[in-house]
Jmol script that loads the backbone (N, CA, C; Angstrom):
load data "model"
ATOM      1  N   MET A   1     -11.511  19.979  -3.021  1.00  0.00           N
ATOM      2  CA  MET A   1     -11.236  18.851  -1.989  1.00  0.00           C
ATOM      3  C   MET A   1     -10.926  19.458  -0.639  1.00  0.00           C
ATOM      4  N   ASN A   2     -11.555  18.779   0.381  1.00  0.00           N
ATOM      5  CA  ASN A   2     -11.234  19.272   1.792  1.00  0.00           C
ATOM      6  C   ASN A   2      -9.998  18.456   2.215  1.00  0.00           C
ATOM      7  N   LEU A   3      -9.556  18.794   3.448  1.00  0.00           N
ATOM      8  CA  LEU A   3      -8.443  18.414   4.067  1.00  0.00           C
ATOM      9  C   LEU A   3      -8.332  16.920   4.229  1.00  0.00           C
ATOM     10  N   ILE A   4      -9.532  16.322   4.594  1.00  0.00           N
ATOM     11  CA  ILE A   4      -9.679  14.845   4.872  1.00  0.00           C
ATOM     12  C   ILE A   4      -9.450  14.117   3.546  1.00  0.00           C
ATOM     13  N   GLN A   5      -9.985  14.681   2.510  1.00  0.00           N
ATOM     14  CA  GLN A   5      -9.753  14.072   1.288  1.00  0.00           C
ATOM     15  C   GLN A   5      -8.289  14.120   0.702  1.00  0.00           C
ATOM     16  N   ILE A   6      -7.724  15.253   1.021  1.00  0.00           N
ATOM     17  CA  ILE A   6      -6.300  15.374   0.607  1.00  0.00           C
ATOM     18  C   ILE A   6      -5.400  14.478   1.281  1.00  0.00           C
ATOM     19  N   VAL A   7      -5.519  14.337   2.570  1.00  0.00           N
ATOM     20  CA  VAL A   7      -4.719  13.377   3.445  1.00  0.00           C
ATOM     21  C   VAL A   7      -5.159  11.985   3.122  1.00  0.00           C
ATOM     22  N   SER A   8      -6.327  11.737   2.931  1.00  0.00           N
ATOM     23  CA  SER A   8      -6.616  10.359   2.425  1.00  0.00           C
ATOM     24  C   SER A   8      -5.944  10.076   1.077  1.00  0.00           C
ATOM     25  N   LEU A   9      -5.990  10.902   0.279  1.00  0.00           N
ATOM     26  CA  LEU A   9      -5.306  10.530  -1.100  1.00  0.00           C
ATOM     27  C   LEU A   9      -3.745  10.127  -0.842  1.00  0.00           C
ATOM     28  N   GLY A  10      -3.297  11.074  -0.117  1.00  0.00           N
ATOM     29  CA  GLY A  10      -1.680  10.896   0.036  1.00  0.00           C
ATOM     30  C   GLY A  10      -1.320   9.582   0.891  1.00  0.00           C
ATOM     31  N   LEU A  11      -2.149   9.356   1.900  1.00  0.00           N
ATOM     32  CA  LEU A  11      -1.908   8.079   2.834  1.00  0.00           C
ATOM     33  C   LEU A  11      -2.201   6.946   1.845  1.00  0.00           C
ATOM     34  N   GLY A  12      -3.528   6.884   1.156  1.00  0.00           N
ATOM     35  CA  GLY A  12      -3.849   5.808   0.385  1.00  0.00           C
ATOM     36  C   GLY A  12      -2.789   5.486  -0.543  1.00  0.00           C
ATOM     37  N   LEU A  13      -2.236   6.419  -1.181  1.00  0.00           N
ATOM     38  CA  LEU A  13      -1.173   6.152  -2.303  1.00  0.00           C
ATOM     39  C   LEU A  13      -0.002   5.665  -1.522  1.00  0.00           C
ATOM     40  N   LEU A  14       0.538   6.083  -0.339  1.00  0.00           N
ATOM     41  CA  LEU A  14       1.565   5.777   0.100  1.00  0.00           C
ATOM     42  C   LEU A  14       1.488   4.362   0.733  1.00  0.00           C
ATOM     43  N   ILE A  15       0.284   3.920   1.322  1.00  0.00           N
ATOM     44  CA  ILE A  15       0.065   2.560   1.970  1.00  0.00           C
ATOM     45  C   ILE A  15       0.030   1.585   0.644  1.00  0.00           C
ATOM     46  N   ILE A  16      -0.724   1.823  -0.319  1.00  0.00           N
ATOM     47  CA  ILE A  16      -0.789   0.857  -1.387  1.00  0.00           C
ATOM     48  C   ILE A  16       0.500   0.784  -2.095  1.00  0.00           C
ATOM     49  N   GLY A  17       1.057   1.907  -2.325  1.00  0.00           N
ATOM     50  CA  GLY A  17       2.391   1.954  -3.230  1.00  0.00           C
ATOM     51  C   GLY A  17       3.507   0.970  -2.302  1.00  0.00           C
ATOM     52  N   GLU A  18       3.513   1.108  -0.987  1.00  0.00           N
ATOM     53  CA  GLU A  18       4.571   0.317  -0.192  1.00  0.00           C
ATOM     54  C   GLU A  18       4.169  -1.210  -0.452  1.00  0.00           C
ATOM     55  N   ALA A  19       2.811  -1.402  -0.138  1.00  0.00           N
ATOM     56  CA  ALA A  19       2.448  -2.746  -0.335  1.00  0.00           C
ATOM     57  C   ALA A  19       2.918  -3.420  -1.734  1.00  0.00           C
ATOM     58  N   VAL A  20       2.505  -2.621  -2.621  1.00  0.00           N
ATOM     59  CA  VAL A  20       2.776  -3.189  -4.036  1.00  0.00           C
ATOM     60  C   VAL A  20       4.378  -3.262  -4.192  1.00  0.00           C
ATOM     61  N   PHE A  21       5.124  -2.401  -3.940  1.00  0.00           N
ATOM     62  CA  PHE A  21       6.620  -2.379  -4.141  1.00  0.00           C
ATOM     63  C   PHE A  21       7.221  -3.649  -3.190  1.00  0.00           C
ATOM     64  N   LEU A  22       6.648  -3.719  -2.034  1.00  0.00           N
ATOM     65  CA  LEU A  22       7.369  -4.731  -1.132  1.00  0.00           C
ATOM     66  C   LEU A  22       6.745  -6.074  -1.701  1.00  0.00           C
ATOM     67  N   PHE A  23       5.690  -6.303  -2.271  1.00  0.00           N
ATOM     68  CA  PHE A  23       5.241  -7.579  -2.934  1.00  0.00           C
ATOM     69  C   PHE A  23       5.987  -7.891  -4.076  1.00  0.00           C
ATOM     70  N   ILE A  24       6.333  -6.969  -4.915  1.00  0.00           N
ATOM     71  CA  ILE A  24       7.076  -6.997  -6.172  1.00  0.00           C
ATOM     72  C   ILE A  24       8.541  -7.403  -5.762  1.00  0.00           C
ATOM     73  N   GLY A  25       9.134  -6.568  -5.005  1.00  0.00           N
ATOM     74  CA  GLY A  25      10.498  -6.666  -4.540  1.00  0.00           C
ATOM     75  C   GLY A  25      10.752  -7.976  -3.850  1.00  0.00           C
ATOM     76  N   ILE A  26       9.808  -8.508  -2.857  1.00  0.00           N
ATOM     77  CA  ILE A  26      10.353  -9.802  -2.259  1.00  0.00           C
ATOM     78  C   ILE A  26       9.704 -11.029  -2.749  1.00  0.00           C
ATOM     79  N   TYR A  27       8.363 -11.061  -3.148  1.00  0.00           N
ATOM     80  CA  TYR A  27       7.738 -12.120  -3.590  1.00  0.00           C
ATOM     81  C   TYR A  27       8.035 -12.482  -5.155  1.00  0.00           C
ATOM     82  N   ILE A  28       8.153 -11.645  -5.861  1.00  0.00           N
ATOM     83  CA  ILE A  28       8.361 -11.757  -7.418  1.00  0.00           C
ATOM     84  C   ILE A  28       9.828 -11.738  -7.798  1.00  0.00           C
ATOM     85  N   THR A  29      10.596 -10.707  -7.325  1.00  0.00           N
ATOM     86  CA  THR A  29      11.904 -10.478  -7.891  1.00  0.00           C
ATOM     87  C   THR A  29      12.937 -10.950  -6.889  1.00  0.00           C
ATOM     88  N   GLY A  30      12.390 -11.288  -5.606  1.00  0.00           N
ATOM     89  CA  GLY A  30      13.483 -11.652  -4.534  1.00  0.00           C
ATOM     90  C   GLY A  30      13.765 -13.044  -4.613  1.00  0.00           C
ATOM     91  N   LYS A  31      14.705 -13.366  -3.736  1.00  0.00           N
ATOM     92  CA  LYS A  31      15.316 -14.950  -3.483  1.00  0.00           C
ATOM     93  C   LYS A  31      14.109 -15.708  -3.157  1.00  0.00           C
ATOM     94  N   LYS A  32      14.318 -16.898  -3.513  1.00  0.00           N
ATOM     95  CA  LYS A  32      13.201 -18.010  -3.095  1.00  0.00           C
ATOM     96  C   LYS A  32      13.231 -18.244  -1.740  1.00  0.00           C
ATOM     97  N   GLU A  33      14.362 -18.315  -0.953  1.00  0.00           N
ATOM     98  CA  GLU A  33      14.430 -18.740   0.397  1.00  0.00           C
ATOM     99  C   GLU A  33      14.707 -17.133   1.075  1.00  0.00           C
ATOM    100  N   ASN A  34      13.934 -16.882   1.740  1.00  0.00           N
ATOM    101  CA  ASN A  34      13.820 -15.514   2.615  1.00  0.00           C
ATOM    102  C   ASN A  34      13.123 -15.688   3.766  1.00  0.00           C
ATOM    103  N   ASP A  35      13.709 -15.382   4.944  1.00  0.00           N
ATOM    104  CA  ASP A  35      12.942 -15.305   6.237  1.00  0.00           C
ATOM    105  C   ASP A  35      11.946 -14.346   6.266  1.00  0.00           C
ATOM    106  N   TRP A  36      11.702 -13.425   5.527  1.00  0.00           N
ATOM    107  CA  TRP A  36      10.541 -12.455   5.511  1.00  0.00           C
ATOM    108  C   TRP A  36       9.410 -12.999   4.842  1.00  0.00           C
ATOM    109  N   LYS A  37       9.551 -14.036   3.961  1.00  0.00           N
ATOM    110  CA  LYS A  37       8.414 -14.533   3.320  1.00  0.00           C
ATOM    111  C   LYS A  37       7.534 -15.560   4.332  1.00  0.00           C
ATOM    112  N   THR A  38       6.755 -14.802   5.008  1.00  0.00           N
ATOM    113  CA  THR A  38       5.768 -15.620   5.901  1.00  0.00           C
ATOM    114  C   THR A  38       4.393 -15.409   5.647  1.00  0.00           C
ATOM    115  N   GLY A  39       3.452 -16.223   5.934  1.00  0.00           N
ATOM    116  CA  GLY A  39       1.947 -16.016   5.780  1.00  0.00           C
ATOM    117  C   GLY A  39       1.665 -14.730   6.474  1.00  0.00           C
ATOM    118  N   PHE A  40       2.110 -14.464   7.761  1.00  0.00           N
ATOM    119  CA  PHE A  40       1.778 -13.125   8.405  1.00  0.00           C
ATOM    120  C   PHE A  40       2.065 -11.918   7.684  1.00  0.00           C
ATOM    121  N   ASN A  41       3.335 -11.896   7.172  1.00  0.00           N
ATOM    122  CA  ASN A  41       3.856 -10.805   6.310  1.00  0.00           C
ATOM    123  C   ASN A  41       3.136 -10.617   5.000  1.00  0.00           C
ATOM    124  N   LEU A  42       2.754 -11.739   4.425  1.00  0.00           N
ATOM    125  CA  LEU A  42       1.892 -11.422   3.334  1.00  0.00           C
ATOM    126  C   LEU A  42       0.661 -11.086   3.488  1.00  0.00           C
ATOM    127  N   ASN A  43       0.021 -11.523   4.553  1.00  0.00           N
ATOM    128  CA  ASN A  43      -1.433 -11.197   5.067  1.00  0.00           C
ATOM    129  C   ASN A  43      -1.305  -9.713   5.237  1.00  0.00           C
ATOM    130  N   THR A  44      -0.217  -9.303   6.012  1.00  0.00           N
ATOM    131  CA  THR A  44      -0.042  -7.902   6.432  1.00  0.00           C
ATOM    132  C   THR A  44       0.014  -6.936   5.142  1.00  0.00           C
ATOM    133  N   LEU A  45       0.726  -7.397   4.108  1.00  0.00           N
ATOM    134  CA  LEU A  45       0.519  -6.780   2.819  1.00  0.00           C
ATOM    135  C   LEU A  45      -0.754  -6.591   2.083  1.00  0.00           C
ATOM    136  N   LEU A  46      -1.537  -7.605   2.327  1.00  0.00           N
ATOM    137  CA  LEU A  46      -2.868  -7.683   1.612  1.00  0.00           C
ATOM    138  C   LEU A  46      -3.640  -6.760   2.352  1.00  0.00           C
ATOM    139  N   ILE A  47      -3.686  -6.758   3.812  1.00  0.00           N
ATOM    140  CA  ILE A  47      -4.316  -5.811   4.742  1.00  0.00           C
ATOM    141  C   ILE A  47      -4.052  -4.314   4.199  1.00  0.00           C
ATOM    142  N   ASP A  48      -2.746  -4.093   3.964  1.00  0.00           N
ATOM    143  CA  ASP A  48      -2.452  -2.693   3.859  1.00  0.00           C
ATOM    144  C   ASP A  48      -3.002  -2.311   2.421  1.00  0.00           C
ATOM    145  N   ALA A  49      -3.045  -3.209   1.416  1.00  0.00           N
ATOM    146  CA  ALA A  49      -3.565  -3.168   0.107  1.00  0.00           C
ATOM    147  C   ALA A  49      -5.014  -2.744   0.090  1.00  0.00           C
ATOM    148  N   ALA A  50      -5.697  -3.642   0.874  1.00  0.00           N
ATOM    149  CA  ALA A  50      -7.270  -3.504   0.771  1.00  0.00           C
ATOM    150  C   ALA A  50      -7.873  -2.195   1.606  1.00  0.00           C
ATOM    151  N   PHE A  51      -7.227  -2.139   2.825  1.00  0.00           N
ATOM    152  CA  PHE A  51      -7.646  -0.852   3.722  1.00  0.00           C
ATOM    153  C   PHE A  51      -6.949   0.515   3.212  1.00  0.00           C
ATOM    154  N   GLY A  52      -5.828   0.236   2.430  1.00  0.00           N
ATOM    155  CA  GLY A  52      -5.231   1.638   1.886  1.00  0.00           C
ATOM    156  C   GLY A  52      -6.163   1.975   0.615  1.00  0.00           C
ATOM    157  N   ALA A  53      -6.655   0.971  -0.124  1.00  0.00           N
ATOM    158  CA  ALA A  53      -7.701   1.242  -1.172  1.00  0.00           C
ATOM    159  C   ALA A  53      -9.140   2.049  -0.628  1.00  0.00           C
ATOM    160  N   ILE A  54      -9.445   1.572   0.510  1.00  0.00           N
ATOM    161  CA  ILE A  54     -10.637   2.155   1.122  1.00  0.00           C
ATOM    162  C   ILE A  54     -10.279   3.593   1.518  1.00  0.00           C
ATOM    163  N   ILE A  55      -9.183   3.871   1.949  1.00  0.00           N
ATOM    164  CA  ILE A  55      -8.723   5.182   2.444  1.00  0.00           C
ATOM    165  C   ILE A  55      -8.559   5.899   0.868  1.00  0.00           C
ATOM    166  N   LEU A  56      -7.925   5.478   0.060  1.00  0.00           N
ATOM    167  CA  LEU A  56      -7.649   6.145  -1.208  1.00  0.00           C
ATOM    168  C   LEU A  56      -8.964   6.602  -1.731  1.00  0.00           C
ATOM    169  N   PHE A  57      -9.831   5.551  -1.804  1.00  0.00           N
ATOM    170  CA  PHE A  57     -11.277   5.902  -2.616  1.00  0.00           C
ATOM    171  C   PHE A  57     -11.963   7.064  -1.739  1.00  0.00           C
ATOM    172  N   ASN A  58     -11.740   7.183  -0.396  1.00  0.00           N
ATOM    173  CA  ASN A  58     -12.335   8.192   0.353  1.00  0.00           C
ATOM    174  C   ASN A  58     -11.986   9.605  -0.294  1.00  0.00           C
ATOM    175  N   ALA A  59     -10.908   9.713  -0.834  1.00  0.00           N
ATOM    176  CA  ALA A  59     -10.422  10.757  -1.457  1.00  0.00           C
ATOM    177  C   ALA A  59     -11.370  11.450  -2.531  1.00  0.00           C
ATOM    178  N   SER A  60     -11.987  10.530  -3.236  1.00  0.00           N
ATOM    179  CA  SER A  60     -12.917  10.972  -4.382  1.00  0.00           C
ATOM    180  C   SER A  60     -14.307  11.190  -3.938  1.00  0.00           C
ATOM    181  N   GLU A  61     -14.776  10.367  -3.034  1.00  0.00           N
ATOM    182  CA  GLU A  61     -16.074  10.409  -2.399  1.00  0.00           C
ATOM    183  C   GLU A  61     -16.104  10.082  -0.928  1.00  0.00           C
ATOM    184  N   THR A  62     -17.067  10.429  -0.239  1.00  0.00           N
ATOM    185  CA  THR A  62     -17.111  10.209   1.058  1.00  0.00           C
ATOM    186  C   THR A  62     -17.687   8.575   1.248  1.00  0.00           C
ATOM    187  N   MET A  63     -16.922   7.892   2.023  1.00  0.00           N
ATOM    188  CA  MET A  63     -17.093   6.592   2.248  1.00  0.00           C
ATOM    189  C   MET A  63     -17.181   6.343   3.771  1.00  0.00           C
ATOM    190  N   PRO A  64     -18.228   5.716   4.184  1.00  0.00           N
ATOM    191  CA  PRO A  64     -18.402   5.490   5.760  1.00  0.00           C
ATOM    192  C   PRO A  64     -17.436   4.464   6.255  1.00  0.00           C
ATOM    193  N   TYR A  65     -16.678   3.602   5.248  1.00  0.00           N
ATOM    194  CA  TYR A  65     -15.832   2.410   5.735  1.00  0.00           C
ATOM    195  C   TYR A  65     -14.573   3.206   6.210  1.00  0.00           C
ATOM    196  N   ILE A  66     -13.993   4.323   5.945  1.00  0.00           N
ATOM    197  CA  ILE A  66     -12.845   4.798   6.419  1.00  0.00           C
ATOM    198  C   ILE A  66     -12.680   4.824   7.837  1.00  0.00           C
ATOM    199  N   ILE A  67     -13.891   4.979   8.626  1.00  0.00           N
ATOM    200  CA  ILE A  67     -13.920   5.077  10.218  1.00  0.00           C
ATOM    201  C   ILE A  67     -13.546   3.713  10.551  1.00  0.00           C
ATOM    202  N   PHE A  68     -13.862   2.635   9.950  1.00  0.00           N
ATOM    203  CA  PHE A  68     -13.326   1.355  10.124  1.00  0.00           C
ATOM    204  C   PHE A  68     -11.801   1.135   9.735  1.00  0.00           C
ATOM    205  N   ALA A  69     -11.441   1.487   8.444  1.00  0.00           N
ATOM    206  CA  ALA A  69     -10.198   1.204   7.933  1.00  0.00           C
ATOM    207  C   ALA A  69      -8.949   1.816   8.762  1.00  0.00           C
ATOM    208  N   VAL A  70      -9.358   3.136   9.105  1.00  0.00           N
ATOM    209  CA  VAL A  70      -8.207   3.818   9.825  1.00  0.00           C
ATOM    210  C   VAL A  70      -7.724   3.180  11.152  1.00  0.00           C
ATOM    211  N   PRO A  71      -8.691   2.859  12.039  1.00  0.00           N
ATOM    212  CA  PRO A  71      -8.103   2.296  13.290  1.00  0.00           C
ATOM    213  C   PRO A  71      -7.619   0.963  13.068  1.00  0.00           C
ATOM    214  N   VAL A  72      -7.987   0.195  11.883  1.00  0.00           N
ATOM    215  CA  VAL A  72      -7.508  -1.107  11.643  1.00  0.00           C
ATOM    216  C   VAL A  72      -5.967  -0.917  11.278  1.00  0.00           C
ATOM    217  N   LEU A  73      -5.589   0.092  10.435  1.00  0.00           N
ATOM    218  CA  LEU A  73      -4.297   0.257  10.008  1.00  0.00           C
ATOM    219  C   LEU A  73      -3.614   0.746  11.041  1.00  0.00           C
ATOM    220  N   ILE A  74      -3.962   1.652  11.981  1.00  0.00           N
ATOM    221  CA  ILE A  74      -3.336   2.157  13.095  1.00  0.00           C
ATOM    222  C   ILE A  74      -2.745   0.980  14.027  1.00  0.00           C
ATOM    223  N   VAL A  75      -3.691   0.054  14.219  1.00  0.00           N
ATOM    224  CA  VAL A  75      -3.266  -1.160  15.014  1.00  0.00           C
ATOM    225  C   VAL A  75      -2.234  -1.928  14.388  1.00  0.00           C
ATOM    226  N   THR A  76      -2.304  -2.366  13.046  1.00  0.00           N
ATOM    227  CA  THR A  76      -1.378  -3.036  12.439  1.00  0.00           C
ATOM    228  C   THR A  76       0.019  -2.391  12.314  1.00  0.00           C
ATOM    229  N   HIS A  77      -0.135  -0.913  12.201  1.00  0.00           N
ATOM    230  CA  HIS A  77       1.218  -0.178  12.053  1.00  0.00           C
ATOM    231  C   HIS A  77       1.859  -0.043  13.449  1.00  0.00           C
ATOM    232  N   LEU A  78       0.961  -0.015  14.334  1.00  0.00           N
ATOM    233  CA  LEU A  78       1.617   0.102  15.796  1.00  0.00           C
ATOM    234  C   LEU A  78       2.173  -1.222  16.141  1.00  0.00           C
ATOM    235  N   PHE A  79       1.546  -2.375  15.737  1.00  0.00           N
ATOM    236  CA  PHE A  79       2.091  -3.568  16.125  1.00  0.00           C
ATOM    237  C   PHE A  79       3.414  -3.821  15.502  1.00  0.00           C
ATOM    238  N   ARG A  80       3.788  -3.374  14.210  1.00  0.00           N
ATOM    239  CA  ARG A  80       4.991  -3.334  13.443  1.00  0.00           C
ATOM    240  C   ARG A  80       6.049  -2.623  14.157  1.00  0.00           C
ATOM    241  N   GLU A  81       5.637  -1.400  14.751  1.00  0.00           N
ATOM    242  CA  GLU A  81       6.521  -0.582  15.595  1.00  0.00           C
ATOM    243  C   GLU A  81       7.124  -1.509  16.788  1.00  0.00           C
ATOM    244  N   ILE A  82       6.080  -2.119  17.520  1.00  0.00           N
ATOM    245  CA  ILE A  82       6.612  -2.963  18.652  1.00  0.00           C
ATOM    246  C   ILE A  82       7.372  -4.036  18.208  1.00  0.00           C
ATOM    247  N   GLU A  83       7.026  -4.730  17.028  1.00  0.00           N
ATOM    248  CA  GLU A  83       7.836  -5.838  16.645  1.00  0.00           C
ATOM    249  C   GLU A  83       9.163  -5.643  16.245  1.00  0.00           C
ATOM    250  N   TYR A  84       9.249  -4.338  15.852  1.00  0.00           N
ATOM    251  CA  TYR A  84      10.574  -3.987  15.233  1.00  0.00           C
ATOM    252  C   TYR A  84      11.793  -4.124  16.273  1.00  0.00           C
ATOM    253  N   PHE A  85      11.266  -3.663  17.527  1.00  0.00           N
ATOM    254  CA  PHE A  85      12.241  -3.793  18.754  1.00  0.00           C
ATOM    255  C   PHE A  85      12.589  -5.022  19.212  1.00  0.00           C
ATOM    256  N   LYS A  86      11.921  -6.161  18.749  1.00  0.00           N
ATOM    257  CA  LYS A  86      12.184  -7.449  19.084  1.00  0.00           C
ATOM    258  C   LYS A  86      13.494  -7.897  18.384  1.00  0.00           C
ATOM    259  N   LEU A  87      14.613  -7.935  18.814  1.00  0.00           N
ATOM    260  CA  LEU A  87      15.801  -8.279  18.059  1.00  0.00           C
ATOM    261  C   LEU A  87      16.024  -9.716  17.800  1.00  0.00           C
ATOM    262  N   ASP A  88      15.204 -10.558  18.302  1.00  0.00           N
ATOM    263  CA  ASP A  88      15.322 -12.042  18.222  1.00  0.00           C
ATOM    264  C   ASP A  88      14.357 -12.448  17.010  1.00  0.00           C
ATOM    265  N   LYS A  89      13.570 -11.586  16.477  1.00  0.00           N
ATOM    266  CA  LYS A  89      12.625 -11.924  15.455  1.00  0.00           C
ATOM    267  C   LYS A  89      13.269 -11.799  14.033  1.00  0.00           C
ATOM    268  N   LYS A  90      13.503 -12.890  13.356  1.00  0.00           N
ATOM    269  CA  LYS A  90      14.140 -12.694  11.944  1.00  0.00           C
ATOM    270  C   LYS A  90      13.100 -12.324  10.844  1.00  0.00           C
ATOM    271  N   SER A  91      11.962 -12.849  11.189  1.00  0.00           N
ATOM    272  CA  SER A  91      10.936 -12.417  10.128  1.00  0.00           C
ATOM    273  C   SER A  91      10.104 -11.241  10.258  1.00  0.00           C
ATOM    274  N   ARG A  92      10.609 -10.254  11.200  1.00  0.00           N
ATOM    275  CA  ARG A  92       9.608  -9.052  11.586  1.00  0.00           C
ATOM    276  C   ARG A  92       9.388  -8.377  10.107  1.00  0.00           C
ATOM    277  N   PHE A  93       8.240  -7.668  10.202  1.00  0.00           N
ATOM    278  CA  PHE A  93       7.839  -6.954   9.075  1.00  0.00           C
ATOM    279  C   PHE A  93       8.787  -5.757   8.698  1.00  0.00           C
ATOM    280  N   LEU A  94       9.220  -5.107   9.587  1.00  0.00           N
ATOM    281  CA  LEU A  94      10.052  -3.973   9.310  1.00  0.00           C
ATOM    282  C   LEU A  94      11.614  -4.593   9.466  1.00  0.00           C
ATOM    283  N   PHE A  95      12.183  -4.793   8.533  1.00  0.00           N
ATOM    284  CA  PHE A  95      13.404  -5.547   8.549  1.00  0.00           C
ATOM    285  C   PHE A  95      14.642  -4.563   8.421  1.00  0.00           C
ATOM    286  N   ASN A  96      14.380  -3.193   8.209  1.00  0.00           N
ATOM    287  CA  ASN A  96      15.529  -2.388   8.153  1.00  0.00           C
ATOM    288  C   ASN A  96      14.889  -0.918   8.963  1.00  0.00           C
ATOM    289  N   GLN A  97      15.824  -0.026   9.002  1.00  0.00           N
ATOM    290  CA  GLN A  97      15.591   1.203   9.649  1.00  0.00           C
ATOM    291  C   GLN A  97      14.707   2.062   8.859  1.00  0.00           C
ATOM    292  N   GLN A  98      14.862   2.033   7.337  1.00  0.00           N
ATOM    293  CA  GLN A  98      14.198   2.759   6.522  1.00  0.00           C
ATOM    294  C   GLN A  98      12.770   2.319   6.367  1.00  0.00           C
ATOM    295  N   MET A  99      12.404   1.001   6.515  1.00  0.00           N
ATOM    296  CA  MET A  99      10.983   0.694   6.594  1.00  0.00           C
ATOM    297  C   MET A  99      10.521   1.179   7.991  1.00  0.00           C
ATOM    298  N   PHE A 100      11.166   1.242   9.168  1.00  0.00           N
ATOM    299  CA  PHE A 100      10.811   1.707  10.270  1.00  0.00           C
ATOM    300  C   PHE A 100      10.229   3.112  10.163  1.00  0.00           C
ATOM    301  N   VAL A 101      11.119   4.023   9.543  1.00  0.00           N
ATOM    302  CA  VAL A 101      11.003   5.361   9.386  1.00  0.00           C
ATOM    303  C   VAL A 101       9.646   5.558   8.490  1.00  0.00           C
ATOM    304  N   VAL A 102       9.457   4.845   7.377  1.00  0.00           N
ATOM    305  CA  VAL A 102       8.167   4.999   6.599  1.00  0.00           C
ATOM    306  C   VAL A 102       7.019   4.439   7.385  1.00  0.00           C
ATOM    307  N   ASN A 103       7.111   3.436   8.192  1.00  0.00           N
ATOM    308  CA  ASN A 103       6.051   2.904   8.837  1.00  0.00           C
ATOM    309  C   ASN A 103       5.528   4.066   9.922  1.00  0.00           C
ATOM    310  N   SER A 104       6.694   4.721  10.512  1.00  0.00           N
ATOM    311  CA  SER A 104       6.164   5.704  11.471  1.00  0.00           C
ATOM    312  C   SER A 104       5.716   7.152  10.933  1.00  0.00           C
ATOM    313  N   ILE A 105       5.982   7.316   9.733  1.00  0.00           N
ATOM    314  CA  ILE A 105       5.378   8.370   8.978  1.00  0.00           C
ATOM    315  C   ILE A 105       3.848   8.027   8.643  1.00  0.00           C
ATOM    316  N   LYS A 106       3.676   6.877   8.308  1.00  0.00           N
ATOM    317  CA  LYS A 106       2.459   6.175   7.867  1.00  0.00           C
ATOM    318  C   LYS A 106       1.451   6.402   9.242  1.00  0.00           C
ATOM    319  N   LEU A 107       2.019   5.823  10.282  1.00  0.00           N
ATOM    320  CA  LEU A 107       1.299   5.848  11.532  1.00  0.00           C
ATOM    321  C   LEU A 107       0.921   7.253  11.984  1.00  0.00           C
ATOM    322  N   ALA A 108       1.870   8.108  11.893  1.00  0.00           N
ATOM    323  CA  ALA A 108       1.464   9.570  12.233  1.00  0.00           C
ATOM    324  C   ALA A 108       0.404  10.142  11.383  1.00  0.00           C
ATOM    325  N   GLY A 109       0.420   9.666  10.076  1.00  0.00           N
ATOM    326  CA  GLY A 109      -0.393  10.459   9.073  1.00  0.00           C
ATOM    327  C   GLY A 109      -1.912   9.603   9.433  1.00  0.00           C
ATOM    328  N   LEU A 110      -1.870   8.345   9.718  1.00  0.00           N
ATOM    329  CA  LEU A 110      -3.122   7.720  10.107  1.00  0.00           C
ATOM    330  C   LEU A 110      -3.799   8.311  11.316  1.00  0.00           C
ATOM    331  N   ALA A 111      -2.946   8.532  12.263  1.00  0.00           N
ATOM    332  CA  ALA A 111      -3.489   9.124  13.753  1.00  0.00           C
ATOM    333  C   ALA A 111      -3.957  10.559  13.357  1.00  0.00           C
ATOM    334  N   GLY A 112      -3.347  11.305  12.582  1.00  0.00           N
ATOM    335  CA  GLY A 112      -3.732  12.695  12.060  1.00  0.00           C
ATOM    336  C   GLY A 112      -5.110  12.496  11.310  1.00  0.00           C
ATOM    337  N   LEU A 113      -5.243  11.693  10.543  1.00  0.00           N
ATOM    338  CA  LEU A 113      -6.427  11.354   9.674  1.00  0.00           C
ATOM    339  C   LEU A 113      -7.445  11.031  10.537  1.00  0.00           C
ATOM    340  N   LEU A 114      -7.402  10.044  11.505  1.00  0.00           N
ATOM    341  CA  LEU A 114      -8.400   9.707  12.406  1.00  0.00           C
ATOM    342  C   LEU A 114      -9.002  10.994  13.340  1.00  0.00           C
ATOM    343  N   ILE A 115      -8.020  11.878  13.752  1.00  0.00           N
ATOM    344  CA  ILE A 115      -8.313  13.036  14.456  1.00  0.00           C
ATOM    345  C   ILE A 115      -9.239  13.894  13.596  1.00  0.00           C
ATOM    346  N   LEU A 116      -8.807  14.142  12.287  1.00  0.00           N
ATOM    347  CA  LEU A 116      -9.579  14.893  11.358  1.00  0.00           C
ATOM    348  C   LEU A 116     -11.072  14.328  11.224  1.00  0.00           C
ATOM    349  N   ILE A 117     -11.066  12.892  11.013  1.00  0.00           N
ATOM    350  CA  ILE A 117     -12.421  12.305  10.952  1.00  0.00           C
ATOM    351  C   ILE A 117     -13.303  12.588  12.170  1.00  0.00           C
ATOM    352  N   LEU A 118     -12.742  12.467  13.260  1.00  0.00           N
ATOM    353  CA  LEU A 118     -13.484  12.435  14.460  1.00  0.00           C
ATOM    354  C   LEU A 118     -13.935  13.931  14.911  1.00  0.00           C
ATOM    355  N   LEU A 119     -13.020  14.931  14.460  1.00  0.00           N
ATOM    356  CA  LEU A 119     -13.434  16.140  14.846  1.00  0.00           C
ATOM    357  C   LEU A 119     -14.769  16.693  14.088  1.00  0.00           C
ATOM    358  N   PRO A 120     -15.540  17.305  14.944  1.00  0.00           N
ATOM    359  CA  PRO A 120     -16.915  17.896  14.434  1.00  0.00           C
ATOM    360  C   PRO A 120     -16.465  18.672  13.271  1.00  0.00           C
ATOM    361  N   ALA A 121     -17.465  18.560  12.350  1.00  0.00           N
ATOM    362  CA  ALA A 121     -17.173  19.580  11.018  1.00  0.00           C
ATOM    363  C   ALA A 121     -17.510  21.116  11.292  1.00  0.00           C
TER     364      ALA A 121
END
end "model"
wireframe off; spacefill off
backbone 0.3
color backbone group
């Protein structure tokens, strides 16, 4: 395995894992009334799961779609970072500091993966 495949494997598992655990924790086992349960946040989870799968499958074979998936995920994760600092937003995606830290780690990993992809071999 080369470095791009190793980073893709780790990031794909992290992104999909967080999406699955958030969905289970908030939508299945959580309270019925919750400010976080918005269409936007559900769509964000679905985007994470879909594009995380594209990144994860790149770990096993070369997929040209990763060059599309990584920038999309960078933009969505960057938006979450900006949204986090809006104190008046009750339904923001990153509802606590721990989620902000995990999001920042994923954002840094995605930026690193994009650099690895774009570097000439």
